[in-house]
Residue frames as qw, qx, qy, qz and C-alpha x, y, z in Angstrom:
[[0.793, -0.396, -0.384, -0.260, 3.69, 217.28, 49.21],
 [0.208, -0.678, 0.577, -0.405, 4.87, 217.35, 52.79],
 [0.194, 0.242, -0.946, 0.099, 6.09, 214.13, 54.50],
 [0.348, 0.133, 0.738, -0.563, 3.03, 213.65, 56.74],
 [0.663, 0.420, 0.032, -0.619, 0.64, 214.02, 53.82],
 [0.507, 0.444, -0.701, -0.234, 2.71, 211.53, 51.82],
 [0.022, 0.126, -0.945, 0.300, 2.74, 209.03, 54.69],
 [0.503, 0.250, 0.513, -0.649, -1.00, 209.45, 55.25],
 [0.660, 0.444, -0.307, -0.523, -1.55, 208.66, 51.57],
 [0.342, 0.294, -0.893, -0.004, 0.46, 205.48, 51.96],
 [0.182, 0.051, 0.844, -0.502, -1.55, 204.43, 55.02],
 [0.609, 0.350, 0.179, -0.689, -4.85, 205.25, 53.21],
 [0.629, 0.403, -0.558, -0.361, -3.82, 203.10, 50.21],
 [0.131, 0.202, -0.943, 0.228, -2.68, 200.29, 52.55],
 [0.394, 0.174, 0.658, -0.618, -6.09, 200.33, 54.25],
 [0.654, 0.423, -0.121, -0.615, -7.79, 200.33, 50.86],
 [0.476, 0.341, -0.798, -0.144, -5.78, 197.27, 49.76],
 [0.078, -0.053, 0.893, -0.439, -6.65, 195.59, 53.08],
 [0.567, 0.284, 0.368, -0.680, -10.37, 196.23, 52.50],
 [0.670, 0.430, -0.412, -0.443, -10.11, 194.79, 48.98],
 [0.263, 0.255, -0.925, 0.098, -8.26, 191.68, 50.30],
 [0.295, 0.078, 0.762, -0.571, -10.99, 191.20, 52.94],
 [0.664, 0.400, 0.137, -0.616, -13.53, 191.17, 50.09],
 [0.343, 0.443, -0.754, -0.344, -11.58, 188.65, 48.01],
 [0.912, -0.060, -0.270, -0.303, -12.77, 185.08, 47.48],
 [0.613, 0.255, -0.639, 0.388, -9.41, 183.88, 48.95],
 [0.063, -0.268, 0.551, -0.788, -10.00, 185.69, 52.20],
 [0.731, -0.139, 0.029, -0.668, -13.63, 184.54, 52.38],
 [0.871, 0.087, -0.478, -0.071, -12.58, 180.95, 51.82],
 [0.396, 0.271, -0.660, 0.579, -9.93, 181.29, 54.54],
 [0.350, -0.251, 0.401, -0.809, -12.45, 182.62, 57.03],
 [0.864, -0.048, -0.144, -0.480, -14.94, 179.86, 56.22],
 [0.791, 0.165, -0.565, 0.166, -12.25, 177.16, 56.48],
 [0.148, 0.318, -0.617, 0.705, -10.98, 178.65, 59.78],
 [0.588, -0.203, 0.248, -0.742, -14.51, 178.56, 61.20],
 [0.909, 0.060, -0.331, -0.245, -15.00, 174.99, 59.97],
 [0.569, 0.265, -0.653, 0.424, -11.70, 174.04, 61.64],
 [0.132, -0.292, 0.517, -0.794, -12.68, 175.76, 64.88],
 [0.761, -0.113, 0.039, -0.638, -16.01, 173.91, 64.85],
 [0.850, 0.129, -0.510, -0.026, -14.28, 170.54, 64.58],
 [0.613, -0.717, 0.253, -0.213, -13.72, 169.64, 68.24],
 [0.952, -0.109, 0.168, 0.233, -11.55, 166.65, 67.45],
 [0.608, 0.563, -0.015, 0.559, -9.24, 168.77, 65.25],
 [0.137, -0.846, 0.178, -0.484, -9.05, 171.54, 67.87],
 [0.821, -0.535, 0.185, -0.069, -8.24, 169.04, 70.58],
 [0.898, 0.082, 0.132, 0.413, -5.39, 167.56, 68.57],
 [0.392, 0.708, -0.029, 0.587, -4.07, 170.93, 67.44],
 [0.407, -0.829, 0.185, -0.334, -4.04, 172.19, 71.06],
 [0.905, -0.345, 0.203, 0.145, -2.19, 169.07, 72.12],
 [0.761, 0.383, 0.065, 0.520, 0.37, 169.65, 69.34],
 [0.067, 0.837, -0.132, 0.527, 0.90, 173.28, 70.48],
 [0.676, -0.688, 0.209, -0.160, 1.42, 172.05, 74.08],
 [0.932, -0.081, 0.186, 0.301, 3.94, 169.49, 72.89],
 [0.543, 0.642, -0.005, 0.542, 5.78, 172.01, 70.75],
 [0.242, -0.859, 0.197, -0.406, 6.10, 174.33, 73.77],
 [0.839, -0.471, 0.272, 0.019, 7.41, 171.39, 75.88],
 [0.863, 0.261, 0.113, 0.418, 9.86, 170.48, 73.14],
 [0.283, 0.799, -0.095, 0.521, 11.10, 174.06, 72.97],
 [0.519, -0.771, 0.255, -0.267, 11.60, 174.15, 76.74],
 [0.938, -0.198, 0.232, 0.168, 13.46, 170.82, 76.67],
 [0.716, 0.499, 0.048, 0.486, 15.74, 172.02, 73.86],
 [0.004, -0.870, 0.164, -0.465, 16.46, 175.33, 75.69],
 [0.647, -0.655, 0.350, -0.174, 17.45, 173.37, 78.79],
 [0.120, 0.608, -0.773, -0.135, 19.74, 171.23, 76.74],
 [0.480, -0.041, 0.862, -0.159, 17.69, 168.03, 76.90],
 [0.257, 0.025, -0.732, -0.630, 15.94, 166.00, 74.26],
 [0.701, -0.104, 0.132, -0.693, 12.23, 165.25, 74.55],
 [0.561, -0.134, 0.810, -0.108, 11.49, 161.58, 75.38],
 [0.015, 0.074, -0.838, -0.541, 11.15, 159.29, 72.38],
 [0.086, 0.494, 0.861, -0.082, 7.56, 158.44, 73.38],
 [0.127, 0.753, 0.259, -0.591, 6.58, 162.14, 73.19],
 [0.055, 0.454, -0.546, -0.703, 8.30, 162.49, 69.82],
 [0.020, 0.156, 0.938, 0.309, 6.35, 159.47, 68.53],
 [0.106, 0.648, 0.677, -0.333, 3.09, 160.85, 69.93],
 [0.081, 0.667, -0.085, -0.736, 3.81, 164.15, 68.26],
 [0.035, 0.238, -0.761, -0.602, 4.44, 162.47, 64.87],
 [0.045, 0.373, 0.924, 0.077, 1.30, 160.38, 65.21],
 [0.105, 0.717, 0.458, -0.515, -0.81, 163.48, 66.07],
 [0.083, 0.536, -0.352, -0.763, 0.64, 165.39, 63.10],
 [0.030, -0.005, -0.897, -0.440, -0.32, 162.50, 60.82],
 [0.046, 0.538, 0.827, -0.160, -3.84, 162.39, 62.25],
 [0.102, 0.719, 0.200, -0.658, -4.40, 166.11, 61.92],
 [0.011, -0.399, 0.553, 0.732, -3.05, 166.21, 58.36],
 [0.042, -0.175, -0.902, -0.393, -5.75, 163.84, 57.09],
 [0.116, 0.574, 0.648, -0.488, -8.65, 165.65, 58.74],
 [0.316, 0.620, 0.547, 0.466, -10.87, 167.25, 56.09],
 [0.156, -0.966, -0.198, 0.051, -11.28, 170.50, 58.11],
 [0.499, -0.641, 0.310, 0.493, -7.50, 170.85, 58.44],
 [0.518, 0.143, 0.588, 0.605, -6.92, 170.09, 54.77],
 [0.176, 0.819, 0.457, 0.298, -9.49, 172.70, 53.77],
 [0.322, -0.915, 0.002, 0.242, -7.90, 175.23, 56.12],
 [0.556, -0.415, 0.437, 0.572, -4.42, 174.58, 54.76],
 [0.439, 0.415, 0.585, 0.542, -5.61, 174.85, 51.15],
 [0.019, 0.933, 0.321, 0.162, -7.38, 178.14, 51.85],
 [0.441, -0.805, 0.149, 0.367, -4.38, 179.47, 53.75],
 [0.582, -0.082, 0.516, 0.623, -2.12, 178.56, 50.82],
 [0.296, 0.676, 0.514, 0.436, -4.45, 180.43, 48.44],
 [0.181, -0.974, -0.137, 0.026, -4.49, 183.50, 50.64],
 [0.588, -0.568, 0.303, 0.489, -0.72, 183.34, 51.02],
 [0.528, 0.235, 0.525, 0.625, -0.34, 183.28, 47.22],
 [0.086, 0.883, 0.365, 0.284, -2.61, 186.31, 46.96],
 [0.391, -0.895, 0.048, 0.211, -0.58, 188.16, 49.59],
 [0.627, -0.254, 0.429, 0.599, 2.70, 187.25, 47.82],
 [0.386, 0.537, 0.514, 0.546, 1.25, 188.63, 44.54],
 [0.132, -0.967, -0.205, -0.070, 0.23, 191.85, 46.33],
 [0.554, -0.677, 0.244, 0.418, 3.77, 192.13, 47.68],
 [0.597, 0.115, 0.505, 0.612, 5.16, 191.58, 44.14],
 [0.207, 0.787, 0.400, 0.422, 2.98, 194.39, 42.77],
 [0.341, -0.929, -0.019, 0.143, 4.09, 196.72, 45.61],
 [0.625, -0.402, 0.383, 0.549, 7.69, 195.90, 44.69],
 [0.460, 0.448, 0.503, 0.578, 6.95, 196.73, 41.02],
 [0.037, -0.946, -0.260, -0.191, 5.52, 200.06, 42.16],
 [0.521, -0.756, 0.167, 0.360, 8.63, 200.76, 44.18],
 [0.608, -0.057, 0.480, 0.630, 10.81, 200.04, 41.23],
 [0.267, 0.710, 0.460, 0.462, 8.68, 202.27, 39.02],
 [0.274, -0.953, -0.125, 0.028, 8.92, 205.00, 41.68],
 [0.621, -0.495, 0.290, 0.534, 12.71, 204.69, 41.79],
 [0.493, 0.187, 0.529, 0.665, 12.85, 205.23, 38.02],
 [0.095, 0.890, 0.434, 0.102, 10.43, 208.19, 38.08],
 [0.418, 0.345, -0.055, 0.839, 11.92, 211.61, 37.37],
 [0.334, -0.768, -0.173, -0.519, 9.40, 213.27, 39.68],
 [0.416, 0.065, -0.627, 0.655, 11.05, 214.25, 42.97],
 [0.431, -0.761, -0.422, -0.239, 8.74, 214.81, 45.92],
 [0.084, 0.589, -0.437, 0.674, 9.90, 217.28, 48.54],
 [0.592, -0.345, -0.709, 0.170, 9.96, 216.05, 52.08]]
């Protein structure tokens, strides 16, 4: 098998795994939860504010200053408010489930690599 053919086979298999993941219940739940979160204006407003504040904090730290205490308190309050929102909780739960699926896929790939290392078949490149 030449190298290009071998690499194409890897890409084909990767796309196949991607299609299968897209059809999984975990991925479907993640998409639904993401849409539910995007439809929650209050959650989106708070999440956008958190992103703005994080960017401001990063700029302050890069310039060697500390963000004002009031902003730090506002940030902590917003984080607390977002974390109790049902849409955000559903999103985080779905994201965690999809992350676990992806970790399991990675583990199986690693098992395949280990099995391939132990194989006596040598493919020419």
